[in-house]
Structures are given as structure tokens and as C-alpha cells.
C-alpha positions as CSV (number, residue, x, y, z in Angstrom):
1,M,0.0,0.0,0.0
2,G,1.5,3.3,-1.0
3,W,0.8,7.0,-0.4
4,D,-1.2,7.6,-3.5
5,I,-3.4,10.6,-4.1
6,G,-6.3,9.6,-6.1
7,A,-7.7,6.3,-6.6
8,A,-6.0,5.0,-4.0
9,L,-8.0,7.6,-1.9
10,L,-11.3,6.3,-3.4
11,E,-10.5,2.5,-3.4
12,V,-13.7,0.7,-2.0
13,T,-12.7,-2.9,-2.7
14,M,-10.5,-4.9,-0.2
15,H,-10.8,-8.6,-1.0
16,G,-11.3,-9.9,2.4
17,M,-12.9,-7.8,4.7
18,T,-15.5,-5.4,2.9
19,S,-15.7,-3.5,-0.2
20,R,-17.7,-0.1,0.2
21,R,-16.4,0.5,3.7
22,T,-12.8,-0.2,3.2
23,F,-11.3,3.1,1.8
24,I,-7.9,2.2,1.3
25,G,-6.4,2.2,-2.2
26,R,-4.3,0.7,-4.8
27,G,-4.2,3.5,-7.1
28,A,-0.5,4.8,-7.0
29,R,0.2,2.4,-10.1
30,A,-2.7,3.8,-11.9
31,I,-1.4,7.5,-11.3
32,A,2.0,6.5,-12.3
33,A,0.8,5.0,-15.4
34,L,-1.2,8.2,-16.4
35,G,2.2,10.3,-16.2
36,A,2.8,13.0,-13.8
37,S,3.1,15.9,-16.1
38,S,-0.1,15.1,-18.1
39,L,-2.0,14.4,-15.0
40,L,-1.1,17.6,-13.2
41,G,-0.3,20.0,-15.7
42,A,2.6,21.2,-13.8
43,S,6.2,21.2,-13.5
44,A,8.3,20.2,-11.0
45,G,9.7,23.6,-10.4
46,E,6.4,25.2,-9.5
47,T,5.7,22.6,-6.7
48,E,9.1,21.8,-5.5
49,G,9.5,21.3,-1.6
50,K,5.6,21.6,-1.2
51,R,4.5,19.2,1.8
52,V,1.2,17.5,1.5
53,F,0.0,15.9,4.8
54,V,-2.0,12.6,3.9
55,A,-4.2,10.3,6.2
56,T,-7.2,8.1,5.8
57,F,-10.3,8.1,8.1
58,A,-13.0,6.3,6.8
59,H,-16.0,3.9,7.2
60,E,-19.4,3.1,5.9
61,T,-21.2,2.6,9.1
62,N,-24.4,0.4,9.1
63,T,-26.3,1.6,12.1
64,F,-28.7,-1.5,11.8
65,H,-25.8,-3.8,12.5
66,P,-26.6,-5.6,15.7
67,V,-23.0,-5.0,17.2
68,R,-21.3,-1.6,17.9
69,T,-17.9,-1.0,16.6
70,E,-15.4,-0.4,19.3
71,A,-12.0,-0.7,18.0
72,F,-9.9,0.8,15.2
73,D,-7.2,-0.2,13.0
74,L,-4.5,2.4,13.2
75,W,-1.4,2.7,10.8
76,K,1.0,5.0,9.5
77,E,2.8,4.5,6.1
78,G,6.3,5.0,5.3
79,D,7.7,8.4,4.1
80,A,8.0,7.4,0.3
81,P,5.8,9.9,-1.8
82,P,3.7,8.5,-4.7
83,P,5.2,8.5,-8.1
84,A,2.9,11.3,-9.5
85,W,4.0,13.4,-6.6
86,T,7.7,12.8,-6.7
87,A,7.8,13.9,-10.4
88,L,6.4,17.2,-9.3
89,G,8.6,17.7,-6.3
90,L,5.7,17.3,-3.9
91,A,6.4,15.6,-0.5
92,A,3.8,13.4,1.2
93,V,3.8,13.7,4.7
94,P,2.0,10.5,6.0
95,G,0.1,10.9,9.0
96,V,-1.8,8.5,11.5
97,S,-4.6,6.8,9.5
98,A,-7.4,5.0,11.1
99,R,-10.4,2.7,10.1
100,P,-13.1,1.2,12.3
101,A,-12.8,-2.7,12.8
102,G,-16.5,-3.3,12.3
103,G,-19.6,-2.4,10.7
104,G,-22.0,-1.3,13.2
105,T,-22.4,2.2,15.0
106,V,-19.0,3.6,15.8
107,D,-18.2,3.9,19.8
108,G,-17.9,7.5,20.5
109,K,-14.8,7.1,22.8
110,A,-12.9,5.1,20.5
111,C,-13.8,7.3,17.6
112,R,-12.8,10.4,19.5
113,A,-9.4,8.6,20.4
114,A,-8.6,7.8,16.8
115,M,-9.4,11.2,15.5
116,D,-7.2,12.6,18.2
117,R,-4.3,10.4,17.2
118,I,-4.7,11.6,13.4
119,L,-5.0,15.3,14.4
120,A,-1.8,14.9,16.8
121,S,0.3,13.6,13.7
122,L,-1.1,16.6,11.6
123,R,0.0,18.8,14.4
124,D,3.4,17.4,14.5
125,A,3.8,17.7,10.6
126,L,3.1,21.5,10.8
127,P,3.7,23.5,8.7
128,V,2.4,22.1,5.7
129,D,1.4,23.2,2.1
130,A,-1.9,21.3,2.0
131,V,-3.9,18.5,3.4
132,F,-5.4,15.5,2.0
133,L,-7.8,13.3,3.7
134,R,-9.1,10.0,2.4
135,L,-12.8,9.8,3.6
136,H,-15.7,7.7,2.7
137,G,-18.4,9.8,4.1
138,A,-20.9,7.5,5.9
139,M,-19.1,7.1,9.1
140,F,-21.4,7.6,12.2
141,A,-20.2,7.5,15.8
142,E,-22.2,7.9,19.1
143,G,-22.1,11.3,20.4
144,I,-20.0,12.7,17.4
145,G,-22.3,12.1,14.4
146,P,-20.6,12.4,11.2
147,A,-17.1,11.8,12.3
148,E,-15.2,12.1,8.9
149,S,-16.8,15.9,8.6
150,V,-15.7,16.6,12.1
151,L,-12.4,15.4,11.5
152,V,-12.3,17.9,8.7
153,E,-13.6,20.6,10.8
154,E,-10.8,20.1,13.4
155,A,-8.0,19.8,10.8
156,R,-9.2,23.2,9.4
157,A,-9.0,24.7,13.1
158,L,-5.2,23.4,13.2
159,V,-3.9,24.5,9.7
160,G,-5.7,27.9,9.4
161,A,-7.8,29.3,6.5
162,R,-5.0,29.6,4.0
163,V,-4.1,25.9,3.9
164,P,-6.1,24.1,1.0
165,I,-7.7,20.8,2.6
166,A,-8.9,18.2,-0.1
167,C,-11.0,15.4,0.8
168,T,-12.0,12.4,-1.5
169,F,-15.3,10.3,-1.0
170,D,-17.2,7.3,-1.9
171,L,-20.4,8.3,-3.5
172,H,-22.3,6.3,-0.6
173,G,-21.4,8.8,1.8
174,N,-24.2,11.0,3.8
175,I,-22.6,14.3,3.4
176,P,-23.6,17.4,5.8
177,A,-23.9,20.7,4.1
178,R,-21.7,22.4,6.7
179,L,-18.5,20.3,5.4
180,A,-18.1,22.8,2.6
181,R,-17.1,25.4,5.1
182,F,-14.1,23.5,6.0
183,G,-13.1,21.3,2.9
184,D,-11.9,23.5,-0.2
185,I,-11.6,20.5,-2.4
186,L,-14.2,18.1,-2.3
187,V,-14.4,15.3,-5.0
188,G,-16.4,11.8,-5.1
189,L,-16.6,8.7,-7.1
190,K,-19.2,9.1,-9.8
191,T,-19.8,5.4,-10.6
192,A,-21.8,2.5,-9.1
193,P,-20.5,-0.2,-9.3
194,H,-17.2,1.7,-8.7
195,T,-15.2,2.0,-12.2
196,D,-13.7,5.3,-12.1
197,R,-11.1,5.3,-9.5
198,A,-8.3,6.2,-11.8
199,E,-10.3,9.2,-13.3
200,T,-11.1,10.3,-9.9
201,A,-7.5,10.2,-8.9
202,E,-6.6,12.4,-11.9
203,L,-9.3,14.9,-11.1
204,A,-8.4,15.3,-7.3
205,A,-4.6,15.3,-8.2
206,R,-5.3,18.0,-10.8
207,I,-7.3,20.3,-8.4
208,L,-4.9,20.0,-5.5
209,A,-1.8,20.7,-7.6
210,G,-3.5,23.8,-8.9
211,A,-4.4,24.9,-5.6
212,V,-0.8,24.4,-4.2
213,R,0.7,26.1,-7.1
214,G,-1.8,29.2,-6.5
215,K,-3.3,28.7,-9.9
216,L,-6.7,27.7,-8.6
217,R,-8.8,28.9,-5.8
218,P,-11.3,26.0,-5.0
219,V,-14.3,26.5,-3.1
220,S,-17.2,24.1,-2.4
221,Y,-21.0,23.9,-1.7
222,I,-23.1,21.0,-0.7
223,L,-26.6,20.7,-1.3
224,P,-28.7,17.8,0.6
225,I,-31.7,16.3,-0.9
226,P,-34.3,15.1,1.0
227,M,-34.4,11.4,-0.2
228,I,-33.0,8.3,1.0
229,L,-32.3,5.7,-1.8
230,Q,-30.8,2.3,-1.8
231,G,-27.4,2.3,-3.7
232,E,-28.7,-0.5,-5.9
233,K,-31.5,1.9,-7.2
234,A,-28.7,4.2,-8.4
235,M,-26.3,2.3,-10.5
236,T,-24.7,4.2,-13.3
237,T,-25.3,1.1,-15.7
238,S,-28.9,1.9,-15.7
239,E,-31.3,5.0,-15.7
240,P,-31.6,7.6,-14.4
241,F,-28.7,7.6,-12.5
242,R,-26.7,7.0,-15.7
243,Y,-28.1,10.3,-17.2
244,L,-27.6,12.3,-14.1
245,V,-24.0,11.3,-13.7
246,E,-23.6,12.3,-17.4
247,E,-25.2,15.7,-16.5
248,A,-22.6,16.1,-13.7
249,R,-19.9,15.6,-16.3
250,R,-21.4,18.1,-18.6
251,V,-21.5,20.6,-15.9
252,E,-17.7,19.9,-15.0
253,R,-16.9,20.4,-18.9
254,D,-19.3,23.4,-19.9
255,G,-19.8,25.2,-16.5
256,M,-23.0,27.0,-15.6
257,P,-24.5,29.6,-17.8
258,G,-24.1,32.8,-16.4
259,H,-21.2,31.9,-14.2
260,A,-17.6,32.3,-15.4
261,A,-16.1,30.3,-12.9
262,R,-14.9,26.8,-13.8
263,I,-16.6,24.1,-12.1
264,L,-13.8,21.9,-10.9
265,A,-15.5,18.8,-9.6
266,A,-19.3,17.8,-9.3
267,T,-20.4,14.7,-7.3
268,L,-23.8,13.3,-6.8
269,F,-23.9,11.3,-3.6
270,V,-26.3,8.4,-3.3
271,G,-25.8,8.2,0.2
272,C,-25.8,5.0,2.6
273,A,-29.4,4.2,3.3
274,W,-28.4,2.0,6.3
275,T,-26.8,4.6,8.2
276,D,-29.7,6.0,10.5
277,S,-28.5,9.7,10.9
278,A,-29.8,13.2,10.4
279,D,-27.5,13.4,7.2
280,T,-28.6,10.2,5.6
281,G,-29.7,10.7,2.1
282,M,-28.7,11.9,-1.4
283,S,-26.7,15.1,-2.0
284,V,-24.8,17.2,-4.4
285,M,-21.3,18.3,-4.0
286,V,-19.7,20.9,-6.2
287,T,-16.3,22.4,-6.1
288,A,-15.7,25.5,-8.3
289,D,-12.6,27.8,-8.9
290,G,-13.0,31.0,-6.9
291,S,-16.8,31.3,-6.8
292,R,-19.1,29.5,-4.2
293,G,-22.0,31.2,-5.9
294,S,-21.1,29.2,-9.1
295,A,-20.7,25.9,-7.0
296,R,-24.0,26.9,-5.5
297,A,-25.7,27.3,-8.9
298,A,-24.3,23.8,-10.3
299,A,-25.5,22.1,-7.2
300,V,-29.1,23.6,-7.4
301,H,-29.2,22.7,-11.0
302,L,-28.0,19.0,-10.4
303,A,-30.1,18.6,-7.2
304,R,-33.3,19.6,-9.2
305,C,-32.4,17.1,-12.0
306,I,-32.2,14.4,-9.3
307,W,-35.4,15.5,-7.6
308,D,-37.4,15.6,-10.7
309,E,-36.4,11.8,-11.2
310,R,-37.2,10.6,-7.8
311,S,-40.0,8.4,-9.0
312,R,-37.9,6.9,-11.6
313,F,-35.2,5.3,-9.3
314,S,-35.6,1.3,-9.3
315,F,-33.3,-1.5,-9.0
316,G,-30.9,-1.6,-11.7
317,C,-30.8,-5.4,-11.7
318,E,-32.8,-8.4,-11.5
319,T,-34.5,-9.1,-8.2
320,A,-36.3,-11.7,-6.5
321,G,-37.5,-13.0,-3.0
322,L,-35.2,-16.1,-1.9
323,E,-37.7,-18.9,-3.0
324,E,-38.5,-17.3,-6.4
325,G,-34.9,-16.3,-7.1
326,V,-33.6,-19.8,-6.5
327,R,-36.6,-21.3,-8.7
328,R,-35.6,-18.8,-11.5
329,A,-31.8,-19.8,-11.3
330,L,-32.8,-23.4,-11.3
331,A,-34.9,-23.1,-14.1
332,A,-32.6,-20.9,-16.1
333,E,-31.0,-21.7,-19.5
334,E,-27.8,-20.1,-18.2
335,T,-25.2,-22.5,-17.2
336,T,-24.4,-20.5,-14.2
337,V,-26.8,-17.9,-12.0
338,F,-25.0,-15.6,-9.4
339,L,-27.4,-14.7,-6.6
340,T,-26.4,-11.9,-4.3
341,D,-27.6,-12.2,-0.5
342,S,-28.5,-8.4,-0.1
343,G,-29.8,-8.4,3.3
344,D,-26.4,-9.8,4.7
345,N,-24.6,-7.6,2.3
346,V,-20.9,-7.4,3.5
347,T,-20.1,-4.6,1.3
348,A,-22.8,-2.5,3.2
349,S,-21.3,-3.4,6.5
350,A,-23.6,-6.2,7.4
351,P,-22.3,-9.0,9.6
352,G,-22.2,-11.6,7.0
353,D,-23.0,-14.5,8.9
354,L,-26.8,-15.2,8.0
355,P,-27.2,-18.9,6.9
356,I,-30.7,-18.1,5.6
357,V,-29.8,-18.9,1.8
358,L,-27.6,-22.0,2.7
359,R,-30.3,-23.3,4.8
360,H,-32.8,-22.9,1.7
361,L,-30.3,-24.5,-0.6
362,V,-29.9,-27.6,1.6
363,E,-33.4,-28.1,2.5
364,K,-34.4,-27.9,-1.4
365,R,-31.7,-30.4,-1.9
366,V,-30.2,-28.2,-4.7
367,K,-27.3,-29.7,-6.5
368,S,-24.1,-27.8,-7.9
369,A,-24.3,-24.9,-5.7
370,V,-21.8,-22.8,-3.7
371,V,-22.3,-20.2,-1.0
372,A,-19.3,-17.8,-0.7
373,G,-19.0,-17.0,2.2
374,I,-20.5,-17.3,5.7
375,R,-18.7,-15.8,8.8
376,D,-18.5,-18.2,11.7
377,A,-15.0,-18.2,13.5
378,G,-16.3,-21.1,15.5
379,A,-17.4,-23.4,12.7
380,T,-14.3,-22.5,10.8
381,R,-12.1,-23.4,13.6
382,R,-13.8,-26.8,14.1
383,C,-13.2,-27.6,10.3
384,F,-9.6,-27.0,11.0
385,E,-9.6,-29.1,14.0
386,A,-11.2,-32.0,12.0
387,G,-9.1,-31.9,9.0
388,E,-9.6,-32.2,5.3
389,G,-11.6,-35.1,4.3
390,K,-13.4,-35.4,7.7
391,K,-17.1,-35.3,8.6
392,V,-18.1,-32.7,11.2
393,R,-21.3,-31.7,13.0
394,L,-21.5,-27.9,12.7
395,S,-23.7,-25.1,13.9
396,I,-23.3,-22.6,11.1
397,G,-23.8,-18.8,11.2
398,A,-26.2,-16.6,13.3
399,T,-23.3,-15.9,15.6
400,V,-23.7,-12.0,15.4
401,E,-26.8,-11.5,13.7
402,K,-29.5,-13.3,15.7
403,R,-32.4,-11.6,14.7
404,H,-33.5,-13.5,11.6
405,G,-33.4,-17.2,12.4
406,P,-31.2,-19.7,14.3
407,P,-27.8,-21.3,12.9
408,L,-28.1,-24.1,10.3
409,E,-27.3,-27.4,12.3
410,A,-25.7,-29.9,9.8
411,E,-23.4,-32.8,9.3
412,A,-20.7,-31.4,6.7
413,D,-17.7,-32.9,4.7
414,V,-14.7,-30.7,4.9
415,V,-13.5,-30.3,1.5
416,R,-10.7,-27.8,1.6
417,L,-8.9,-25.7,4.3
418,V,-7.4,-22.4,3.1
419,S,-4.6,-21.5,5.9
420,E,-3.5,-18.5,4.7
421,S,-7.0,-16.7,4.8
422,R,-8.5,-19.1,7.6
423,M,-11.3,-20.2,5.3
424,A,-13.0,-23.7,5.2
425,V,-15.0,-25.3,2.3
426,I,-17.6,-27.7,3.5
427,R,-20.1,-29.6,1.7
428,I,-23.7,-30.4,2.7
429,G,-25.5,-32.6,0.3
430,G,-25.0,-30.9,-3.1
431,V,-24.3,-27.6,-1.5
432,D,-20.6,-26.1,-0.9
433,A,-20.1,-23.2,1.3
434,V,-17.1,-21.2,2.1
435,L,-16.9,-20.6,6.0
436,T,-14.6,-17.4,7.1
437,E,-13.5,-16.2,10.4
438,R,-14.1,-12.6,9.4
439,P,-16.6,-10.9,6.9
440,V,-15.5,-11.6,3.4
441,A,-17.1,-10.1,0.3
442,F,-16.3,-12.4,-2.8
443,T,-16.1,-9.5,-5.4
444,D,-13.4,-11.2,-7.7
445,P,-13.2,-14.7,-9.7
446,V,-9.5,-14.9,-8.2
447,Q,-10.9,-15.2,-4.6
448,F,-12.5,-18.7,-5.5
449,E,-9.2,-20.0,-6.7
450,P,-7.7,-20.8,-3.1
451,C,-10.9,-22.5,-2.2
452,G,-10.5,-25.1,-5.3
453,I,-13.9,-23.5,-6.7
454,N,-14.5,-22.7,-10.5
455,P,-17.6,-20.6,-10.0
456,L,-18.7,-21.0,-13.6
457,S,-18.9,-24.9,-13.1
458,R,-21.7,-24.5,-10.6
459,K,-25.2,-23.8,-11.5
460,I,-25.7,-21.5,-8.4
461,V,-23.1,-19.1,-7.0
462,V,-24.2,-17.2,-3.8
463,V,-22.1,-14.1,-2.6
464,K,-23.1,-11.6,0.1
465,E,-23.5,-8.4,-2.0
466,G,-26.2,-6.1,-3.2
467,Y,-25.4,-5.4,-6.7
468,L,-22.8,-7.8,-8.3
469,Y,-19.4,-6.4,-8.3
470,P,-17.9,-5.6,-11.8
471,K,-15.3,-8.2,-11.9
472,L,-18.0,-10.9,-11.3
473,T,-20.5,-9.3,-13.7
474,R,-18.1,-9.7,-16.5
475,I,-18.2,-13.5,-16.0
476,A,-21.7,-13.9,-14.8
477,P,-24.0,-15.4,-17.6
478,R,-26.7,-14.0,-15.4
479,Y,-27.3,-12.6,-11.8
480,I,-30.3,-11.9,-9.5
481,M,-30.3,-9.9,-6.4
482,L,-32.2,-11.6,-3.7
483,L,-34.5,-9.6,-1.4
484,T,-33.3,-11.1,1.8
485,P,-33.5,-9.9,5.6
486,G,-30.7,-8.5,7.5
487,A,-28.8,-5.4,8.6
488,G,-28.6,-4.6,4.8
489,D,-32.4,-5.2,3.9
490,M,-33.0,-3.5,0.7
491,R,-36.8,-3.1,1.8
492,I,-35.7,0.2,3.5
493,E,-39.3,1.2,4.4
494,Q,-39.2,-2.0,6.7
495,L,-36.4,-0.5,8.8
496,T,-36.8,1.4,11.9
497,Y,-35.2,4.8,11.6
498,E,-34.7,7.0,14.8
499,R,-32.8,9.8,13.4
500,R,-33.6,10.4,9.9
501,R,-34.7,13.7,8.5
502,K,-38.5,14.2,8.1
503,P,-40.1,14.4,5.4
504,V,-37.9,12.5,3.3
505,F,-38.9,10.7,0.1
506,P,-40.1,7.6,-0.5
507,F,-40.9,7.5,3.2
508,E,-43.1,10.5,2.9
509,R,-44.1,10.4,-0.7
510,D,-45.4,14.0,-0.6
511,A,-42.4,15.5,0.6
512,V,-41.7,18.9,-1.1
513,F,-38.1,20.2,-2.0
514,D,-37.3,23.3,-3.6
515,P,-33.4,23.3,-4.4
516,G,-33.6,26.9,-5.4
517,A,-34.5,27.8,-1.7
518,A,-31.1,26.3,-0.4
519,P,-29.0,28.8,1.7
520,P,-27.1,31.3,-0.3
521,A,-23.4,30.6,-0.9
């Protein structure tokens, strides 16, 4: 992992733990491949010796997760700057970074301690010429609220008004309007599923370099929209979100009529529907060059476009209930059908331990199926104790999420043990399952290889996601999103929100919203 400035800042896929909630990147190689001079439009002489503080603080909090998150992973990278920065003479000053180790509501004391560590490392790094914070946008901590935005506010207090602060986000962030008072350069992903990491890297890097050189004076405006939407209803592979994102790109390219200022970045935030907070929902975030009024005008225009389309948003993929989805898969002409267990979606910070789909497949005596994977440290350990080729009596799943039925009690064959990642492949009748010690999102075909599984040799492949991730979509002849229960339940009207705004569409279908009445810049 290197201190890259862009796509790495926006990487939301980590094979192993979660996808959306892990916000650490692999973009340095992408940035280097783009070429520093073309990427930033600057020479090394203009930025020589400029010091940029970089840190990560990111989480997609699922407040419907039954277990509170009480620990943080803390780390500090080495002092080597990323390749693009090296070519320009920019020096990356790595600070302490922190990521919550879990998916539920973040404990306030643990969050405060992690924030203090990051801020102390910033204080120790002063003076700096810029600050770059890698955020997600959907962290929610008890007693703190939108902790990522609070961190930006406190970083601003440390560095003063003149030092540019740049932040990058996942588009599933819940963004409070006040963040624009403290962050100058605010850039988020535009695509879902996420495929624009390199492009976002280039944009973020170019704006930051321009600000450090004194060629740009970025200012931002954020306009919340009273609308809570599942991410799977705002996929850029389907309408209307595809058109809306193209409109945001057009605004970046052409600017706003009657406004001379350039629009440097325009992000449409879908939000995270499974974070119960006052900020939960869609929003528009715009960064302009020198004119907050221009940023506001662009935000009002894009917010109006979204609101006008509010009744058109629908799931951008085939969906079905559990029984119907399995029936369709078995009857399908396609040789393989992927099923996503959306209610227990690990990439939306659900626990990943519900055995509901596995139980159904076993009870229906389905042949040629695999469930990847089910989080159960105890069952995984028992498989390792028994050894490959042995039979073992297991209680599978429902160790964390206990509100949706009991564990699956079954006798299983231990087919394969993967020591490096502590995974166990078991077989119950004609159904294989991958047991894991921690939540694992299978988002890439290569993850099946250590398990000895060729997914395309199975009729049914189950993964704990919402929409199917791009690398699996490329190989899947067909996929169906199952509307299953859990902390990531797609049927959000059935969830109990305690902190959300009111009125909000679609909970209050007669909600009224006038983007033009938003506070002036």
C-alpha cells in the first residue's frame, strides 16, 4: 500500500474484509501510469518542496448492524511519496490513519481517540502546504455524528484558513452541508459499481496541484436532498442515474450559464441508506474555482435534476425473493446464475453470517451450488480441527446477527482448508459453502481459486453483496439480487429509523423540495 493521491484515496474494494467500507487504495500504479506531467499540468519547479499531509479516516457505518464498533485499525505509512508527486517535487507527509474494525455504529470514545491520533500527527507535521484526507462519508459515531466531517472541521482549525484541504469520498457517503465550510476541494466517485477510480484520482490530483501552485482557488458547496435511496437503485449502468452522472460530467466540462467560474468537480452522492442519521440521504457536492456562487448554482441545477427523477429510481438489476430467485436460477437456461444475498451484504457493512440462503439450498436439495461465504469463526475453527476429508457436525452462522433465525445445524464434509486466509470449504449434500473467520466479500473470481472452486462450473453461486461487483459481472451469465432480510435489507421502508430527517422521500411520498431555496453561498 502506497501513499497515492487519488484512486487509492477512493478504493472501496478490499478482498477479504469489506468492499464499500474499506477506503484504502491501490491507485498509485494507476496514477504513475497516467504520467505526472499530463496528470497535473505542472512542472516540478512550480511545486518543489511543497509538503502535503495525507491520512485516511473512513468507514461505511451500518447502524442496523447488531454490534457496536469499538475498535480502530491504526497505521502510519512510510515516508516515500507516490510516483506522481515525486515527479512534481511534492512531498507526501504521511499522518496516522484510522479505520474502524467493524460495521456497526462506532463507539464515541474509540472514535474520539482515533481522531485525536490523526490530528496529533497533523499537528506534529506542521507547517504543511496542503492536507489530503481520504474519507468515505458514511461514518457515524455515538456522540459525534458524522465523524469524518468533524475531522475535517478540526483539521481546518489546526492549519488555518489559507492551507487548502482536499477530501475524497465514496459516492455512498452521507454528507452534511456544513462540510463545505471547512473543505476546499471535495471530490467523490461518480460510478456505481465503482469503475472510475483512476479518473477520480486524476481529477483530485489536478485540483490539489493547482491549489498548491496558486493557480486555482477551489471553494465548495453542498446541497442535501431529502431523499433516501438504496445504492442498488442508483447504478450508473441503468437510468436515471446514468443520465444524472452524465449531466454532472457535462457541468464539469461546460460550467454553468451566466457563471464564468470553472466547475472543478461535481459529485452526486447516493448516500448510505443503512446509516440512520440526520444526514442520511442524497446530496450534491460541487467544487468551483473561486466562486461559491457558481458552485451553488451547479448544485441547485443537479439537485433539481435528481429530484425531478425521484420516482424513476428502481433496482438496476434483476431482483426476487429468496424462493422465487432460487426457482428462477434452477430453471434458467444459463449454465451459471449468481445470486446476491443483499440483506446480509458485507459490502454494506452487514455482519455476513446469516445462513438463510444456505439453509434454503440445503433444504431444497439443490445440486451444484456454492455459498461464498459465511462468517463463523467457531465453525471455521472446528473444520480446521477436524481436517480435510473429515465429517464434522457444525452449527453454522447466526453468531452475530441473531434476529433472523437460528444457525444451520448440519453434518458437513470438510472439502478444503485455506490456511492463509483461514477459510474452510464444506459440503452439505450438493451445496458447498465457504466458511470464514471474518466478514468476506467475494467480489473477484480470483478469490475462489484458493478454495478450489471454479464458480462457472456451478449452477448457483451465492455471494453476500447487493449489486454484483464488476469483475464478477463480467463472467456471470446472469445474476439475481435476492431481497433477503438482514442489516442491509433492501426493503428500507421496513427498517426502523430513529434519526432520519422528515419529511424524506420515499418514506413521505408527498415530501416537497425546492433546490432553489437552498441557503445562499
